[in-house]
KOLLO-300769 format. One line per field, with one value per residue (C-alpha): residue number from 1; x, y, z. Coordinates in nm, 3 decimals, padded with zeros to 5 digits. Example, Ala and Ser with C-alpha at 12.3 -4.5 7.8 and 13.67 -1.06 7.14 Angstrom:
BEGIN
resi <- 1; 2
px <- 01.230; 01.367
py <- -00.450; -00.106
pz <- 00.780; 00.714
% end
This chain:
BEGIN
resi <- 1; 2; 3; 4; 5; 6; 7; 8; 9; 10; 11; 12; 13; 14; 15; 16; 17; 18; 19; 20; 21; 22; 23; 24; 25; 26; 27; 28; 29; 30; 31; 32; 33; 34; 35; 36; 37; 38; 39; 40; 41; 42; 43; 44; 45; 46; 47; 48; 49; 50; 51; 52; 53; 54; 55; 56; 57; 58; 59; 60; 61; 62; 63; 64; 65; 66; 67; 68; 69; 70; 71; 72; 73; 74; 75; 76; 77; 78; 79; 80; 81; 82; 83; 84; 85; 86; 87; 88; 89; 90; 91; 92; 93; 94; 95; 96; 97; 98; 99; 100; 101; 102; 103; 104; 105; 106; 107; 108; 109; 110; 111; 112; 113; 114; 115; 116; 117; 118; 119; 120; 121; 122; 123; 124; 125; 126; 127; 128; 129; 130; 131; 132; 133; 134; 135; 136; 137; 138; 139; 140; 141; 142; 143; 144; 145; 146; 147; 148; 149; 150; 151; 152; 153; 154; 155; 156; 157; 158; 159; 160; 161; 162; 163; 164; 165; 166; 167; 168; 169; 170; 171; 172; 173; 174; 175; 176; 177; 178; 179; 180; 181; 182; 183; 184; 185; 186; 187; 188; 189; 190; 191; 192; 193; 194; 195; 196; 197; 198; 199; 200; 201; 202; 203; 204; 205; 206; 207; 208; 209; 210; 211; 212; 213; 214; 215; 216; 217; 218; 219; 220; 221; 222; 223; 224; 225; 226; 227; 228; 229; 230; 231; 232; 233; 234; 235; 236; 237; 238; 239; 240; 241; 242; 243; 244; 245; 246; 247; 248; 249; 250; 251; 252; 253; 254; 255; 256; 257; 258; 259; 260; 261; 262; 263; 264; 265; 266; 267; 268; 269; 270; 271; 272; 273; 274; 275; 276; 277; 278; 279; 280; 281; 282; 283; 284
px <- 11.297; 11.412; 11.111; 10.868; 10.995; 10.965; 10.613; 10.514; 10.665; 10.490; 10.153; 10.196; 10.310; 09.994; 09.780; 09.975; 09.952; 09.577; 09.540; 09.742; 09.550; 09.222; 09.344; 09.445; 09.119; 08.899; 09.131; 09.114; 09.454; 09.402; 09.342; 09.691; 09.827; 09.644; 09.752; 10.125; 10.113; 09.980; 10.237; 10.535; 10.416; 10.388; 10.729; 10.892; 10.729; 10.828; 11.192; 11.261; 11.054; 10.800; 10.564; 10.284; 10.286; 10.265; 09.969; 09.783; 09.837; 09.792; 09.417; 09.399; 09.488; 09.219; 08.972; 09.104; 09.022; 08.684; 08.592; 08.769; 08.526; 08.218; 08.284; 08.419; 08.177; 08.042; 08.396; 08.513; 08.231; 08.299; 08.675; 08.590; 08.363; 08.645; 08.903; 08.688; 08.623; 09.007; 09.050; 08.788; 08.947; 09.258; 09.040; 08.878; 08.913; 08.722; 08.456; 08.459; 08.588; 08.426; 08.440; 08.588; 08.235; 08.073; 08.340; 08.283; 07.910; 07.957; 08.190; 07.932; 07.652; 07.859; 07.939; 07.585; 07.469; 07.733; 07.643; 07.277; 07.375; 07.208; 07.342; 07.464; 07.670; 07.826; 08.001; 08.255; 08.329; 08.656; 08.733; 08.578; 08.200; 07.959; 07.643; 07.673; 07.749; 07.435; 07.079; 06.763; 06.765; 06.625; 06.776; 06.832; 07.113; 07.084; 07.329; 07.537; 07.424; 07.417; 07.057; 06.985; 07.220; 07.059; 06.712; 06.803; 06.936; 06.644; 06.480; 06.152; 06.316; 06.218; 06.582; 06.769; 06.869; 07.061; 07.368; 07.411; 07.624; 07.820; 07.977; 08.055; 07.989; 07.633; 07.432; 07.344; 07.127; 07.012; 06.869; 07.102; 07.178; 07.536; 07.705; 07.812; 08.174; 08.263; 08.523; 08.276; 08.531; 08.669; 08.335; 08.222; 08.183; 08.016; 07.672; 07.538; 07.604; 07.966; 07.981; 07.812; 08.053; 08.333; 08.178; 08.154; 08.502; 08.621; 08.496; 08.585; 08.829; 08.557; 08.583; 08.295; 08.215; 08.005; 07.831; 07.736; 07.386; 07.464; 07.783; 07.782; 08.125; 08.257; 08.473; 08.610; 08.648; 08.889; 08.989; 08.740; 08.933; 08.758; 08.943; 08.795; 08.799; 08.805; 08.748; 08.624; 08.988; 09.025; 08.709; 08.804; 09.133; 08.983; 08.712; 08.947; 09.243; 09.003; 08.911; 09.262; 09.376; 09.107; 09.213; 09.575; 09.472; 09.286; 09.568; 09.854; 09.714; 09.820; 09.811; 10.187; 10.178; 09.885; 10.020; 10.395; 10.442; 10.129; 10.144; 10.519; 10.611; 10.328; 10.430; 10.789; 10.678; 10.452; 10.745; 10.974; 10.723; 10.667; 11.039; 11.076; 10.809; 10.944; 11.300; 11.136; 10.878; 11.001; 11.384; 11.598
py <- 09.848; 10.027; 10.271; 09.995; 09.799; 10.100; 10.171; 09.790; 09.801; 10.116; 09.966; 09.664; 09.869; 10.070; 09.753; 09.592; 09.925; 09.945; 09.562; 09.632; 09.952; 09.757; 09.473; 09.719; 09.918; 09.613; 09.433; 09.130; 08.999; 08.636; 08.732; 08.879; 08.537; 08.342; 08.572; 08.580; 08.196; 08.157; 08.416; 08.251; 07.907; 08.041; 08.211; 07.886; 07.685; 07.925; 07.967; 07.590; 07.505; 07.279; 07.227; 07.035; 07.282; 07.581; 07.426; 07.354; 07.689; 07.928; 07.846; 07.863; 08.226; 08.305; 08.107; 08.291; 08.633; 08.527; 08.413; 08.727; 08.963; 08.752; 08.727; 09.088; 09.267; 09.479; 09.557; 09.636; 09.885; 10.051; 10.071; 10.241; 10.485; 10.561; 10.600; 10.834; 11.056; 11.052; 11.175; 11.452; 11.573; 11.665; 11.921; 12.103; 12.161; 11.941; 12.108; 11.835; 12.065; 12.084; 12.422; 12.417; 12.514; 12.223; 11.976; 12.089; 12.032; 11.689; 11.614; 11.778; 11.562; 11.239; 11.310; 11.382; 11.053; 10.849; 10.995; 10.909; 10.554; 10.641; 10.442; 10.614; 10.575; 10.878; 10.827; 11.059; 10.962; 11.028; 10.955; 10.610; 10.647; 10.489; 10.478; 10.116; 10.023; 10.213; 10.102; 10.273; 10.593; 10.938; 11.226; 11.542; 11.759; 11.963; 12.205; 12.030; 12.113; 11.924; 11.971; 11.796; 11.500; 11.445; 11.462; 11.203; 10.955; 11.010; 10.677; 10.815; 10.902; 10.680; 10.675; 10.646; 10.281; 10.375; 10.582; 10.942; 11.039; 11.374; 11.491; 11.831; 11.991; 11.878; 11.594; 11.423; 11.130; 10.954; 10.620; 10.453; 10.073; 09.988; 09.661; 09.429; 09.341; 09.011; 08.900; 08.771; 08.634; 08.992; 09.132; 08.849; 09.104; 09.385; 09.430; 09.491; 09.870; 09.824; 09.556; 09.794; 10.066; 09.841; 09.698; 10.043; 10.121; 09.771; 09.824; 10.181; 10.459; 10.619; 10.708; 10.618; 10.708; 10.461; 10.511; 10.192; 10.186; 09.927; 10.072; 10.434; 10.400; 10.572; 10.403; 10.500; 10.259; 10.290; 10.024; 09.782; 09.815; 09.936; 10.168; 10.283; 10.658; 10.692; 11.081; 11.398; 11.490; 11.166; 11.222; 11.581; 11.464; 11.220; 11.452; 11.746; 11.546; 11.388; 11.721; 11.871; 11.580; 11.668; 12.024; 11.920; 11.704; 11.977; 12.231; 12.000; 11.750; 11.828; 11.619; 11.576; 11.453; 11.217; 11.062; 11.041; 11.080; 10.907; 10.547; 10.571; 10.235; 10.057; 10.233; 10.106; 09.750; 09.754; 09.880; 09.616; 09.334; 09.467; 09.463; 09.123; 08.994; 09.150; 08.990; 08.662; 08.640; 08.867; 08.944; 08.692
pz <- 08.584; 08.919; 08.889; 08.832; 09.120; 09.350; 09.232; 09.290; 09.645; 09.730; 09.611; 09.833; 10.124; 10.105; 10.096; 10.385; 10.586; 10.540; 10.653; 10.967; 11.051; 10.999; 11.227; 11.500; 11.482; 11.486; 11.724; 11.502; 11.605; 11.536; 11.173; 11.174; 11.300; 11.037; 10.762; 10.876; 10.897; 10.537; 10.388; 10.565; 10.436; 10.081; 10.113; 10.234; 09.973; 09.699; 09.828; 09.870; 09.551; 09.734; 09.454; 09.639; 09.937; 09.690; 09.507; 09.823; 10.006; 09.709; 09.682; 10.071; 10.054; 09.817; 10.032; 10.334; 10.173; 10.086; 10.438; 10.574; 10.365; 10.458; 10.828; 10.881; 10.647; 10.936; 11.065; 10.709; 10.670; 11.002; 10.917; 10.575; 10.758; 11.018; 10.735; 10.544; 10.856; 10.909; 10.557; 10.595; 10.910; 10.707; 10.499; 10.795; 11.150; 11.391; 11.609; 11.875; 12.144; 12.481; 12.684; 13.026; 13.169; 12.985; 13.111; 13.470; 13.430; 13.322; 13.612; 13.852; 13.706; 13.727; 14.103; 14.187; 13.999; 14.190; 14.541; 14.471; 14.325; 14.009; 13.711; 13.404; 13.097; 12.913; 12.579; 12.413; 12.056; 11.907; 11.534; 11.492; 11.374; 11.628; 11.429; 11.349; 11.706; 11.855; 11.855; 11.965; 12.198; 12.128; 11.941; 12.138; 12.025; 12.336; 12.509; 12.783; 13.134; 13.474; 13.500; 13.177; 13.229; 13.583; 13.430; 13.159; 13.419; 13.660; 13.734; 13.592; 13.259; 12.963; 12.859; 13.212; 13.145; 12.815; 12.730; 12.657; 12.356; 12.385; 12.064; 11.893; 12.228; 12.240; 12.404; 12.079; 12.189; 12.500; 12.595; 12.358; 12.374; 12.338; 12.235; 12.527; 12.563; 12.417; 12.684; 12.940; 13.181; 13.228; 13.363; 13.602; 13.887; 13.706; 13.566; 13.221; 13.243; 13.275; 13.003; 12.766; 12.847; 12.783; 12.478; 12.289; 12.367; 12.270; 11.925; 11.882; 11.993; 12.219; 12.598; 12.831; 13.183; 13.373; 13.712; 13.907; 14.037; 14.296; 14.451; 14.344; 14.199; 13.888; 13.614; 13.283; 12.989; 12.700; 12.464; 12.643; 12.976; 13.283; 13.533; 13.873; 13.934; 14.317; 14.348; 14.179; 14.079; 13.896; 13.707; 13.629; 13.501; 13.269; 13.121; 13.073; 12.939; 12.684; 12.556; 12.580; 12.355; 12.100; 12.098; 12.052; 11.759; 11.598; 11.627; 11.522; 11.267; 10.903; 10.602; 10.602; 10.966; 10.917; 10.594; 10.703; 11.083; 11.224; 11.266; 11.137; 11.300; 11.122; 10.793; 10.829; 10.925; 10.611; 10.388; 10.526; 10.465; 10.113; 10.032; 10.188; 09.974; 09.650; 09.713; 09.797; 09.511; 09.234; 09.256; 09.068
% end
């Protein structure tokens, strides 16, 4: 009986954990509010033996799950891709490491672009797959150099209005169209280029550097938030820190750390919710 109960709780904990990770990765926080509300109402109805409320809200949970799958099918697909990538990374070292020389060339190119007021977006993916977020562009897979970046963002280049994707120590694509940020009010004073940089980082864990064509300013975007970089040192810090973090992840990540230590707070919350549900719905 005890072993069966433990196994039951662990299964529910895993499901809740995946749901919370999905909500965090896709930033669907209103879904969390709706889900928690339905669960609480069901718990109250079950505990107080409110027959009518229970009969009404039990079908609503099923209906909610169907609507959830239909509305968020793209996000679910991207999440499964991200989760698969995380799993693969446990079995092999990542190669997404940038040499100091390549990082310096990126910084140099960004500074030249800013001084000449030439608009640019450079995107650095992390773990979350970007394929479903990107449209158009040209495949390149070229070695990183300041000259190549400057030529890509030259006004006469066919792809200068799009973004450059740098991954695995290579310039993978250029002229790429990015999704625009959904929170329009937050970007009333910036142009489409900044909204695109915020959009791709709003929907993924990527880092983006954006150069303003109008003002020649440089900004970074992470988690959909734009931050100004006022000088070369600030740009260098962002670029080098990004790839230093990637190196640290490669050196320290292990299956044990990922399964037990990473996201420990979310795992504990999931376990607590599962135990609460078990005592509320099963234990007599």
